C-alpha positions in Angstrom: -118.1 26.8 -16.0 -116.9 24.7 -19.1 -119.4 22.0 -18.3 -122.3 24.4 -18.0 -121.4 26.1 -21.3 -121.2 22.7 -23.0 -124.6 21.8 -21.6 -126.1 24.9 -23.0 -124.5 24.4 -26.4 -125.6 20.9 -26.5 -129.2 21.9 -25.6 -129.2 24.6 -28.3 -127.9 22.1 -30.9 -130.7 19.6 -30.0 -133.3 22.4 -30.3 -132.0 23.4 -33.7 -131.9 19.7 -34.8 -135.5 19.2 -33.7 -136.7 22.4 -35.4 -135.0 21.4 -38.6 -136.4 18.0 -38.7 -139.9 19.1 -37.9 -139.9 22.1 -40.2 -138.4 20.1 -43.1 -141.1 17.4 -42.6 -143.7 20.1 -42.9 -142.2 21.6 -46.1 -141.2 18.5 -48.0 -143.2 17.5 -51.1 -145.3 20.7 -51.1 -144.9 21.8 -54.6 -147.1 20.1 -57.1 -147.6 19.4 -60.7 -150.5 17.9 -62.6 -151.5 16.5 -66.0 -155.2 16.5 -67.0 -157.4 16.3 -70.1 -155.2 13.6 -71.6 -156.2 12.6 -75.1 -156.2 9.0 -76.2 -153.0 7.8 -78.0 -153.2 6.5 -81.5 -152.5 2.8 -82.0 -149.4 3.1 -84.2 -147.8 6.2 -85.6 -144.8 5.0 -87.6 -141.1 4.4 -87.3 -139.3 5.8 -84.3 -138.5 9.6 -84.4 -134.9 10.5 -85.0 -135.2 13.6 -82.8 -137.5 15.1 -80.3 -138.0 18.8 -81.1 -139.2 21.2 -78.3 -140.5 24.5 -79.4 -141.0 27.7 -77.3 -144.7 27.8 -76.4 -147.0 30.6 -77.5 -148.0 33.1 -74.7 -149.8 36.4 -74.4 -147.8 38.7 -72.1 -151.1 40.3 -71.0 -152.0 37.0 -69.2 -148.9 37.3 -66.9 -149.5 38.3 -63.2 -146.4 39.9 -61.7 -145.6 39.7 -58.0 -146.5 43.0 -56.5 -143.4 43.1 -54.4 -141.2 42.3 -57.3 -143.0 44.8 -59.4 -142.2 47.6 -56.9 -138.5 46.7 -57.3 -138.7 46.7 -61.0 -140.5 50.1 -61.1 -137.7 51.5 -58.9 -135.2 50.2 -61.4 -137.0 52.0 -64.2 -139.1 49.2 -65.6 -142.9 49.3 -66.0 -145.8 46.9 -65.7 -146.0 45.9 -69.3 -142.3 45.4 -69.7 -142.3 43.2 -66.5 -145.0 41.1 -68.0 -143.2 40.8 -71.3 -140.0 39.8 -69.5 -141.8 37.2 -67.4 -143.5 35.7 -70.5 -140.3 35.4 -72.4 -138.5 33.9 -69.4 -141.3 31.3 -68.9 -141.2 30.4 -72.6 -137.5 29.8 -72.5 -137.6 28.0 -69.2 -140.3 25.5 -70.3 -138.5 24.8 -73.6 -135.0 24.5 -72.1 -136.0 22.5 -69.1 -138.0 20.1 -71.3 -135.0 19.4 -73.4 -132.9 18.9 -70.2 -135.4 16.5 -68.7 -135.6 14.4 -71.8 -131.8 14.3 -72.0 -131.7 13.0 -68.5 -133.9 10.2 -69.7 -131.4 9.4 -72.4 -133.6 10.7 -75.3 -132.3 12.9 -78.1 -134.0 16.2 -77.8 -133.2 19.7 -79.1 -134.9 23.1 -78.9 -136.7 24.1 -82.0 -136.7 27.9 -83.0 -137.7 27.4 -86.6 -139.3 25.0 -89.0 -139.0 21.2 -88.4 -136.2 19.8 -90.5 -137.7 17.7 -93.4 -136.9 14.2 -94.5 -136.9 12.5 -91.1 -139.4 11.1 -88.7 -139.6 13.5 -85.7 -141.6 14.2 -82.6 -142.5 17.9 -82.0 -143.5 19.2 -78.6 -145.5 22.5 -78.9 -148.2 24.3 -77.0 -149.6 27.4 -75.4 -148.9 28.9 -72.0 -152.2 29.8 -70.3 -151.2 31.0 -66.8 -148.1 32.7 -65.5 -148.7 33.9 -62.0 -145.7 34.9 -59.9 -147.9 35.0 -56.8 -146.7 36.9 -53.8 -143.4 35.8 -52.3 -143.9 37.6 -49.0 -147.1 35.9 -48.4 -145.6 32.5 -49.2 -142.8 33.1 -46.8 -144.9 34.5 -43.9 -148.3 32.8 -44.3 -147.8 29.9 -46.6 -150.5 27.2 -46.9 -151.2 28.2 -50.4 -151.4 32.0 -49.8 -149.5 33.8 -52.5 -148.7 30.7 -54.4 -147.0 31.0 -57.9 -148.5 29.0 -60.7 -147.9 28.1 -64.4 -150.2 26.2 -66.7 -150.0 25.2 -70.4 -151.8 23.2 -73.0 -149.4 20.8 -74.7 -149.4 19.0 -78.0 -147.0 16.2 -78.9 -147.0 15.9 -82.7 -145.6 13.1 -84.8 -144.2 14.2 -88.1 -143.3 11.5 -90.6 -140.4 11.8 -93.0 -142.9 12.4 -95.9 -144.2 15.5 -94.1 -147.5 14.0 -92.8 -148.3 15.1 -89.2 -150.4 13.5 -86.5 -151.3 14.8 -83.1 -149.9 11.9 -80.9 -151.2 13.4 -77.6 -152.6 16.5 -76.1 -153.0 17.5 -72.5 -153.1 20.3 -69.9 -150.3 20.6 -67.5 -150.0 22.9 -64.4 -147.6 23.4 -61.6 -147.7 25.6 -58.4 -145.7 26.3 -55.3 -148.0 24.1 -53.2 -149.2 24.5 -49.6 -146.0 24.7 -47.5 -146.5 26.3 -44.1 -145.2 29.9 -43.7 -143.1 31.3 -40.9 -146.1 31.8 -38.7 -146.6 28.0 -38.6 -143.0 26.7 -38.5 -142.0 29.1 -35.7 -144.6 27.4 -33.6 -143.1 24.1 -34.4 -139.7 25.3 -33.5 -141.0 26.8 -30.2 -142.5 23.4 -29.4 -139.0 22.0 -29.8 -138.0 24.2 -26.9 -136.5 27.5 -28.0 -138.4 30.4 -29.6 -135.3 32.4 -30.8 -133.8 29.3 -32.4 -137.1 28.6 -34.1 -137.3 32.1 -35.6 -133.7 31.9 -37.0 -134.1 28.3 -38.2 -137.5 28.9 -39.7 -136.3 31.9 -41.6 -133.4 30.1 -43.1 -135.4 27.1 -44.0 -138.1 29.1 -45.7 -135.5 31.2 -47.7 -134.0 27.9 -49.0 -137.4 26.4 -49.7 -138.7 29.5 -51.4 -135.7 29.7 -53.7 -136.2 26.1 -54.6 -139.9 25.8 -55.1 -141.5 29.3 -55.0 -140.5 31.0 -58.3 -142.3 30.8 -61.6 -139.0 29.3 -62.9 -139.5 26.4 -60.5 -143.2 25.9 -61.8 -141.8 25.9 -65.4 -139.5 23.1 -64.4 -142.4 21.2 -63.1 -144.3 21.6 -66.3 -141.2 20.5 -68.2 -140.9 17.3 -66.2 -144.5 16.5 -66.7 -144.0 16.9 -70.5 -141.0 14.7 -70.5 -142.8 11.9 -68.7 -145.6 12.1 -71.2 -143.1 11.9 -74.1 -141.4 8.9 -72.5 -144.7 7.2 -71.9 -145.7 7.7 -75.5 -142.4 6.4 -76.8 -142.7 3.3 -74.6 -146.3 2.6 -75.8 -145.2 3.1 -79.5 -142.3 0.8 -78.9 -139.7 3.5 -80.0 -137.5 3.5 -76.9 -137.3 2.8 -73.2 -136.5 6.0 -71.4 -134.4 6.1 -68.2 -136.1 7.2 -65.0 -135.5 11.0 -64.6 
């Protein structure tokens, strides 16, 4: 009896392990970020900036697309569509600014958030821009269908401005950056993978758990804002290297 039970437990563990490996392989590396429309960098801007200032980007709340499922919950809590859009816009502005500062700090660069005028009398680099897209997508579709259905997305036009100590400014670089939740398979796909591993019930439980973890990590607008921030930090680091200002650590 004990041996039979141990065999069943061992078989279930093997099925769970196989489903985890296969499902994780399908879901890894699915979120994506891109930089396009990159302007040419000027030959030489001047002395190294003392500080990298990151401002909160401009955004029109009317451009925000709120998740329908999330909107229903917000309506039930007494919110409305316009308020949800304003909240999402404000949160995205904060996320991109704060995450950019954090990403630059991980590279060993001195960066601070800027919520006012640039301090005078010093060489500085200023990151500013406009958020063009904030789309929360549809979380239920991402979980169940996947493969790009219901994906969330954020895009922005970014300017990196060099400000000399005498107040003169030069656009050092401008580019478009975007990030989305990618094309991870949904439960309909990964349940099949788990079933192929040998146990449909195990596949359903495993797939649901994996997708919940994956969705929390890569599916939100906040996650896409982080992708934008990391792209910005890489461009700033590259600019600094070309100008001979510093050598940033890998993030």
